[in-house]
C-alpha positions in Angstrom: -3.2 14.9 -33.8 -1.3 13.8 -30.9 -3.2 10.5 -28.9 -3.5 9.3 -25.6 -1.9 6.4 -26.1 1.2 8.5 -27.4 1.0 10.9 -24.7 1.2 8.4 -22.3 3.8 6.6 -24.1 5.6 10.0 -24.1 5.5 10.6 -20.5 6.3 7.2 -19.4 9.5 7.5 -21.3 10.8 10.6 -19.7 9.3 10.2 -16.0 11.6 7.1 -14.4 8.0 5.6 -12.8 6.8 2.4 -11.3 4.7 -0.1 -13.3 2.5 0.2 -10.0 2.5 4.3 -11.1 2.1 3.4 -14.6 -0.8 1.8 -13.9 -2.4 4.6 -11.9 -1.9 6.7 -15.0 -3.5 4.4 -17.3 -6.5 3.8 -15.1 -6.9 7.5 -14.8 -6.9 8.4 -18.4 -9.3 4.8 -18.9 -12.3 6.6 -17.1 -11.6 9.9 -18.5 -11.2 8.5 -21.7 -15.3 6.7 -21.1 -16.6 10.3 -20.4 -15.5 11.8 -23.8 -16.8 9.1 -25.6 -19.6 10.1 -24.0 -19.5 13.6 -25.2 -18.2 12.8 -29.2 -14.5 14.0 -27.5 -11.3 11.3 -28.2 -8.3 13.6 -28.7 -6.8 15.5 -25.6 -6.9 18.5 -26.9 -10.7 18.2 -27.6 -11.0 19.0 -23.7 -11.7 21.6 -22.2 -11.9 22.9 -18.2 -15.7 23.3 -18.1 -15.2 20.0 -19.8 -13.3 18.6 -16.7 -15.5 20.1 -14.3 -18.8 18.6 -16.4 -16.8 15.1 -15.9 -16.3 16.1 -12.0 -20.5 16.6 -11.5 -20.9 13.3 -12.8 -17.7 11.1 -11.2 -18.9 11.8 -7.6 -21.5 10.8 -7.3 -19.9 7.9 -8.7 -16.5 8.0 -6.8 -15.3 9.6 -3.7 -13.7 13.0 -3.3 -10.5 11.2 -2.5 -10.5 8.7 -5.9 -11.7 12.1 -8.5 -8.9 13.7 -6.4 -6.1 11.4 -7.4 -7.2 11.1 -10.6 -7.1 14.4 -11.1 -3.5 14.8 -9.6 -2.7 12.1 -12.3 -3.9 13.8 -15.0 -3.2 17.3 -14.5 0.5 16.4 -14.3 0.1 14.3 -17.3 -1.6 17.7 -19.4 1.8 20.3 -17.7 3.9 17.6 -19.7 1.9 17.4 -23.0 2.2 21.7 -22.7 5.9 21.4 -21.3 7.0 19.1 -24.0 5.2 21.0 -26.9 3.1 17.3 -27.3 -0.6 19.5 -26.7 -2.1 23.0 -28.8 -3.5 24.2 -25.6 -1.4 26.1 -23.3 -4.3 26.2 -19.8 -4.3 23.3 -18.0 -7.7 21.8 -18.2 -7.1 20.4 -14.3 -6.4 23.6 -12.8 -8.4 23.9 -10.1 -10.4 20.9 -10.6 -9.1 19.1 -7.3 -12.1 19.0 -4.5 -12.5 19.0 -0.7 -12.0 16.0 0.9 -13.8 14.5 4.7 -11.3 14.4 6.8 -11.5 10.9 8.4 -9.6 9.2 10.7 -7.7 6.2 9.8 -9.0 3.0 10.2 -6.9 0.8 12.7 -7.4 -2.9 14.1 -8.8 -2.9 17.8 -7.1 -5.5 19.8 -9.7 -8.3 19.5 -8.9 -8.1 15.8 -5.1 -8.4 16.0 -6.3 -11.7 18.5 -8.8 -13.1 16.1 -6.4 -12.7 12.8 -3.2 -14.2 14.7 -6.6 -16.9 16.1 -7.3 -18.4 12.8 -3.9 -18.6 11.7 -2.8 -20.5 14.8 -5.8 -22.5 13.9 -5.0 -23.5 10.3 -1.2 -24.1 11.1 -2.4 -26.9 13.5 -4.4 -28.6 11.4 -2.3 -28.7 8.9 0.1 -29.8 11.5 -1.9 -32.2 12.3 -4.2 -33.9 9.5 -1.0 -33.0 6.5 -2.7 -31.4 4.4 -3.7 -27.8 3.6 -6.3 -25.0 4.5 -7.8 -23.1 3.3 -5.0 -20.3 4.1 -1.5 -22.0 3.3 0.9 -23.5 4.6 -0.5 -21.3 7.7 3.1 -20.9 8.9 4.2 -18.8 6.2 1.3 -16.1 6.9 1.6 -16.2 10.4 4.7 -14.8 9.4 3.6 -12.1 7.3 0.8 -11.6 9.8 3.5 -11.1 12.5 5.3 -8.7 10.1 3.0 -6.3 9.3 1.7 -6.1 13.2 5.6 -5.2 13.7 7.3 -3.1 11.4 4.6 -1.0 9.8 6.0 -1.4 6.6 3.1 -1.4 3.7 2.3 -4.1 1.1 4.7 -3.4 -1.3 7.9 -3.1 0.9 7.2 -6.3 2.3 6.8 -7.6 -1.0 10.1 -6.0 -1.9 12.3 -8.1 0.9 15.4 -10.1 -0.2 16.8 -12.2 1.9 20.0 -10.0 1.8 18.2 -7.3 3.6 16.9 -8.8 6.8 20.5 -8.9 9.2 19.5 -11.0 11.9 22.1 -10.4 14.1 22.3 -6.2 14.2 18.3 -7.7 14.3 17.4 -4.8 11.6 15.0 -4.5 8.0 16.8 -2.8 5.0 13.4 -1.4 3.8 14.8 -0.8 0.1 14.0 1.9 -2.1 12.3 -0.9 -4.4 9.5 -1.3 -2.4 9.1 3.0 -1.2 6.9 4.7 -1.8 8.8 7.6 -1.0 11.7 6.4 -2.7 13.8 6.0 0.4 16.0 3.6 1.6 15.8 3.1 6.0 16.3 0.2 8.5 13.7 -1.0 10.3 14.3 -2.6 14.0 13.4 -6.0 14.5 11.2 -6.2 17.9 11.8 -9.1 20.7 8.4 -10.5 19.7 9.1 -10.5 16.0 13.0 -11.8 16.1 11.7 -15.5 16.1 9.3 -15.0 13.2 11.4 -13.4 11.0 14.6 -15.7 12.3 12.1 -18.7 11.3 11.3 -17.5 8.1 15.3 -17.3 7.2 16.1 -20.3 7.9 14.0 -21.9 5.8 14.3 -20.1 3.1 18.5 -21.0 3.5 16.9 -24.4 3.2 15.2 -24.2 0.0 18.7 -22.4 -1.2 17.1 -19.5 -1.8 20.1 -16.8 -2.9 20.7 -13.4 -1.1 19.0 -11.6 -4.1 16.1 -13.6 -3.6 12.2 -12.3 -2.8 12.5 -13.6 1.3 8.2 -13.6 1.3 7.5 -15.7 -1.6 4.4 -17.9 -0.2 5.3 -19.8 -3.8 8.9 -21.0 -3.0 7.4 -22.8 0.2 3.7 -24.7 -1.1 3.3 -27.2 -4.0 0.0 -26.0 -4.1 1.8 -22.0 -5.9 2.7 -22.1 -9.1 3.7 -18.4 -9.5 7.9 -17.4 -9.2 7.0 -14.8 -7.4 4.5 -12.6 -4.7 2.1 -10.7 -5.6 -0.1 -8.6 -3.6 -3.2 -10.2 -4.5 -1.7 -13.8 -3.0 -1.5 -11.5 0.1 -5.1 -9.2 -0.3 -7.0 -12.9 -0.9 -5.0 -14.1 2.3 -6.6 -11.1 3.9 -9.8 -11.0 2.5 -10.1 -15.1 3.7 -9.4 -14.1 7.4 -11.3 -11.0 7.3 -14.7 -13.0 6.0 -13.8 -15.7 9.1 -13.5 -13.0 11.3 -16.7 -10.9 9.7 -14.4 -8.1 10.5 -12.3 -5.8 8.3 -8.0 -6.7 8.4 -6.0 -5.9 5.8 -1.9 -4.9 5.8 -2.5 -1.1 5.5 -4.8 -0.8 8.7 -1.6 -2.7 10.9 0.5 0.0 9.1 -2.2 2.3 10.9 -2.4 0.8 13.7 1.5 0.5 14.8 1.2 4.6 14.0 -1.5 5.1 16.3 -0.4 2.2 19.6 3.2 4.2 19.1 2.0 8.0 19.9 -0.2 6.6 22.8 3.5 5.7 24.7 4.2 8.3 27.3 7.8 8.3 25.5 5.8 9.3 22.5 8.1 11.0 20.1 6.3 12.0 16.1 9.5 12.1 14.7 10.9 8.5 15.8 7.1 7.2 14.4 7.9 8.9 11.1 11.0 7.6 10.3 10.2 3.9 11.8 7.1 4.4 8.6 8.8 5.7 6.3 7.8 9.6 5.8 9.7 12.0 4.2 6.9 14.7 5.8 5.6 14.7 8.8 2.2 15.6 8.2 1.6 12.5 6.8 2.6 11.1 9.8 -0.1 12.5 11.7 -2.6 11.8 9.4 -1.7 8.4 11.4 -2.0 9.8 14.4 -5.2 8.8 15.8 -6.4 11.0 19.2 -7.9 8.7 21.2 -11.0 8.9 22.9 -9.9 8.4 26.9 -7.1 10.5 26.0 -9.1 13.3 25.1 -11.1 12.3 28.6 -8.3 12.6 30.8 -7.3 15.9 29.1 -10.8 17.5 29.9 -10.8 16.1 33.5 -7.5 17.9 34.2 
């Protein structure tokens, strides 16, 4: 009978999935296998709908609803593929109807104070490095200042920033091309470079050219600008590590994705707010997704009630 490894191997062979997506599928399968091994099951065809609901009862005591639903989406797609291809003997997808309602909590955004604190931390580290000619806790600080301003000014996702090449930045037209490679929605679109952000991205481009970057090279690559980093390309762990340090120093949770939520919210507070323009800037394909990023300001509600 078909094993999980064989099912995944065939699924990845016939589906065009990014490495991160493949990792998500493997993670979902690994969690399922843990439960199945406790119940004495090993093969996909042994799983029934009732087993899935039993797993759900246990899983929801250990994870949030959104995490459970993510597992269900991946596993339901995997089983549907196996059934359609005739690889599984079962004719009914055991994950049908297994999703649960998710609490609708507002996306987490950054306050003006938090944004100022993040900038101040990096400014102080840059000043310390310049004065002492030694590495700071977050090094090189000038590079991470550029990264921070990129998240603040563009609304790009972390993976999109990591996939920006030198060739994707057009300083004359003031545009950054968000490429398909880094896009969650598999679409390419231009992101405007604001007047505030222009000096930062210009400095990075200038220093990249000084380091003899090729046009196809990853632009946001701390390893090329520091002798203390050994990797050839920058990965999400390095960015998350930087923000973990900033969060620890400021005693406040600051992350790249919170900048993305914040820019969508701030734009919708403007008098000239335009939902479709915000949708394009964030690179969404569905306006419903954009609406999830838009937070209702309590003061806006108060003003509406007063009127």
